[in-house]
N, C-alpha and C positions, 0 to 999 in steps of 0.2 A: 158129612154134609149131604143132605138130600133136598133137592130143589123141586122135584116133581114126584107125584105118586104114580110112577110109570114103571112097569116091569122092564122097559127097555132103557134102564139107567144103570151105568157102571160107576161105582165109587172106588177111587184109587187113592191110596196114600203112598206116593213114591218115596224112595229113600231121599234123605236130605243131601243135596250137593252144594257145598259152599260156593262153588264158582257159578252156580245158577241162581240161587236165592239166598237171602240172609238167614233163613232157617227153614225147618220142615214146613211143607205146605200140602194142601189137599187138592186133588183134581177130581172132577166129576164130568163124565160125558153123558149127555142127555139128548133126547129128541123132543121137540115141542109138538103141539097139536097140528101144526102145519107141515110136519115132517122135516123141519130144519134141525140140523145138528148144532149143538152148543157145547163148548167146553167151559166149565166154571173152574176158576182157581182162586185160592184164598190169599196168595201173596204175589207181589210183583216179581217178574223176572229181572235179574240184574242186567241182562242184555235184551235188546229189542227183538221181539219175535217177528220173523219175516213170513213164514208159511208153515204148514203142517204137512206131513207125509204119512200116508197109510199104506203099509205093506200088506197086500191082500193075501199073500202066501202064509204069513205068520200072524195075521190079524193084530198087528201092533201099530200104534199111533206114535209118531215121533214129532218133535218140535225143532224147527230149524231157525237159528238165530241170525241176525243181520250180518254177522261176520262169517257165516257159513258153518258154525259149530252145530252139531247135531246133538240134541238133548234126548237121549234114549231113556225115557222114563219107563219104557216097557209097558205102556198103557195097553192092557188087553181090551180087545173089542170083540164081543161075543154075539152070537145069534142074529136077531133082527137088526141090531145096530151095525154089525159087520156088513150085512146085505145092503143096508141103506147107505153106508159109506162108499160102496162101489158105484153109486149113482150120484155122488155129491162132489161138487167142485169148490165149495166154500164152507167154512165153519165159523160160526160166531164164537169169539173168545171173550169171556166175561170175567173180569176180576171182581170178586165180591168182598165186602167187609167181613172179616173173620168172626166178629161178634154178632153183628146184626143180620148177616147174609144178604144185605142189600147190595145191588149192583153198584160198583164204583166206576167202572170203565168197560166199554164193550166195543169191539172192532171185528169186522169181517176179515178173515184170513183165507188165502188160497189153500186148497187141499190138493196135493199131488198124489196120485195113485200109482203104485208100482207093484210088480210081482217078480219073483225070481225064476 
């Protein structure tokens, strides 16, 4: 899935986790023209997402569910996106229709930054 013609876009196909989603899904991390970070995903989570965490040491983005479970998709964040993440406190999370790529739901989520 590619939503922007932007070199600062990461496309990730994480492994399927039956406890997280009903089937394999795609994630894409992008930045819009206003410098806002957006995570696009093609399938719903089976648990409610509460916030995201960015590990500045390993440049990985994790998803924290409402029951405290950490979904470590191992989403790598490289280059300019990693720098931008260090100054961001919210990320828009957008679920898109898998066939049309049209947005179905969008919410702002807190981003917690940490390093080891």
